N, C-alpha and C positions, 0 to 999 in steps of 0.2 A: 504494500500500500504506500502510495506517495501522498504526502500532505505537507502543507505549509506550516512551519514553526517559526514565527517571528521572534521568539525569545532565544532560539538557538540552544535550548536546554533539553529537548526531547531525546529520549534514548534511541539508539539505533544509528544507522548510517545516514549521513547528511551531505549536503553540498550547498555552498554559498552561491547565490546569484544576486547581482546588483539590483538595486531598486529602480531600474530604468526599463521601460517597456521594450525598447529596442534590444537591450541586453537579454531580457527574458525570452523574447521572440527568437533571437539567435540561438540561445542555449537549447531551446526546445526543438526548433526547426532543424538545426544543424546536427542535433543528436548528441551534443556534448554533455548535456544534463543527464540523459539516459545512460551514457557510458560511465559518467561519474558515479551514478547511483547503481550501476550494474543491473538495470531492470528496464523493461519496456514501459514507457510513459503512457498514461491515458490520453486520448485525443483531446480531452477537455482541459488538460493541465495548464496550457498557455493562457487560456481565458480565465481560469481560476486564479492564477498567479497575477495576471494583469489586473483583475478586479480587486486584488488585495493590496495593490501598491499604496493607496492612502493609509491603509491600516498598518503598514510596516514602520511607521514612525514611533517605534517603541523606545521609551526612555531607557538610557543606560547602555546603549550600544547593542551589538549583535548578540553578545553573551550576557547582557544585563549587568556587566561589571565595569564597563568603561565609563 
């Protein structure tokens, strides 16, 4: 299962993707995100990540400690 973790604290395998729509699109379309996670990505993932961009402004940095 692939899901967004804006806190960076979830257990399991993860990959960082910048908070820019073009970066997210490239990571999904070019397959770099799927290779990093070593799994097949759902077809709807790009839209889910793109829709979450405003929600990614989490205080404290990617790991909540910065």
